[in-house]
N, C-alpha and C positions, 0 to 999 in steps of 0.2 A: 621210139620212147616215148612219144607225149601219148599214147593207149595207156601205159601205166600211169603214167602223172594224173591225168585224168578219171581213173578209175576208182570208185568209193573203197576198194581193197585199200588201195595206196594212202588212200587218206583216212583210213582206219588204223594202218597200222604206225602211219605216222602219227597219228595223237594221239595212239599205246604209247608210243616211244618217249615223246615229250611230257606225257602224262607222269608214266613210268619212272623217267630221269627225276621228276620234282618229289614222286611217294618212295619209290624202291629206298633210297637210303634212311628214309625215315622208320617205312615199315620192319628195315634188316636190324635197325639200330633195338630194334627192341629184343633181338636174340642173342646180342654181341654184350653179355655182363661187363661191365665197367668201360664201356663206351659212352662217348657226351660229347653230344652234338656241336655244343657250345664250344667246347674247347680242343676237341681232338680235329683233325681233318680227314677228310671223307674215304682218302686213301687209305687209312687203318681199317677200312671194312674187306678191301684186299690184301692185307698182310698175312702172312704165314700162320701167326697166332690167333685170328680170326675164325668163328666157327661159320660165317658166312660166305666169306670168300670164293666160294665156289661159286655162289650162285651172283654176287655181285660182278667177281670177276669174267663169268660167262656175261652179264649184261653187261658191260662197259666195252665187250669186246662185238655185241649186237649195236651196242648204240655208234660203235665207231664207223663200223660197217655200215649201218645204214644209212648214216646221216652223209656218209661221203657217199654213197651210192644215189639219195637223193639229191644231193648238190650237184652228180654228175649229171642227173636225170634234170635239172631244172636247167642247166646251164644248156645242154642238148637241146632242149625244147625253145629256151629264149636265143639259141647264137645269134641268128639273126638282129635281135635287139641290140643284143650285147656290143654289138662294132662301134654303134651309132653312140653309144656308152664311155666307150674307153677311152678318150681323150679326156671327157669331164674325169673320171675317176683319178687319170695318171696326174692331170693338173690340179682337183683338190687335194689329194694326198701331198703333191709336191709343197703344195702352198702352206698346208699345215706343218709338214719336216720344217719347212725352212722359218717357219718363224718360233721354233723352240730352239732356245739355247744351248743347247747338250749338241744337239744338229750342226749350229755351226761351228761348233767350238772342234767336233770330230770329223766335219768335211773340209775342213781347210787345211 
């Protein structure tokens, strides 16, 4: 797994995916008459009446699969150092949640 993450191809695909996540909805909204990005959610691009639904839904499938793969790959690469941070993460999130009023009401 470490060889994949350290390759230029992986970083290029990751960069393309992140840039595509920002610019693809902006590009696709030009081909969807009646779509207003200021007042409508991006999920309208993938709805049944959208002319760009196939492209947008395919993009979302790619995005989800690739980012899940990248997360697992980075975790497997950093698995040994993750063990030392586990206590910190649990303590930190537990401390933040205990300070919230809504958490105190439901935890009692």
